N, C-alpha and C positions, 0 to 999 in steps of 0.2 A: 503493500497499500505505501499513501505518499508521505514523506516523512514533512513536515514545515520543523524547521530551523528557527534559533529563537527561547522564550523564555517560558517555559512550561509552569499552569496553576490547578489546580488539585478544586476538582469539583465535588462535592461528598454523596453518591446517591445509596437512594433507599437498599438493605438487604437484595427482596427477593427483586426490586425490577433488574441488582449488578445479575447474579441467577436468571433469568428468564435473558437480560444479549447473552452469556455462557453461551448457554445452551444456543441461543438465535447463530454465534460467532462459529459457531462446528462448521457450521456446511458453507460457509464464506470462507472468504483469502482475509479477510481482518482475521491478524496475529492475536490479538490481545482487543479489551471489552473500551479501554483508551482509544484507540486506534477508531471501532465502529464509532463509538460517540459523539469522537470527535467527525467522524465523515456524513453522519446525520445534523450534527447541530453547523456544519459547513453548509447542509447543504440545504434549509432552513432559513441559515440566516440571507445563503443567494439569495431565491426564489422569494421575497419578503423582499431585501433587496430593487430584484426585479422590480416586484409590483407595484412599489411605487407608483404614483400617480404620475398626472405632470408637475414636468419643471413650472418653476411660477413661469418662464419668457414660453411656454410650449399652454400655460390655460389664456393669458394676455392674449396668445391670441389663438385663442380655441371661443376667450367671451368675441372679441373681437368680428372672429367670421361670426357665432351666434348675431351679432347683436345687427352687424352690414344683412345675418339674414330674415331681420325683421322678428327674431325668437328676444331678443332683450331688447330693453330702454334703456 
């Protein structure tokens, strides 16, 4: 799996969740619970970043277009 360089921090998980992840990684290419959790969190964060609404400039352009079309006053 991809290795991240840099400082690492500790995150605590409930034992039950940790055990479930341990079972899940047995059928994956992940070498550890840490690798799996890091991958999942990166996916979630990246998805959220990509789902951001319009930038401020894009929003202004959309509002201008809607106004020009008569949908906004």
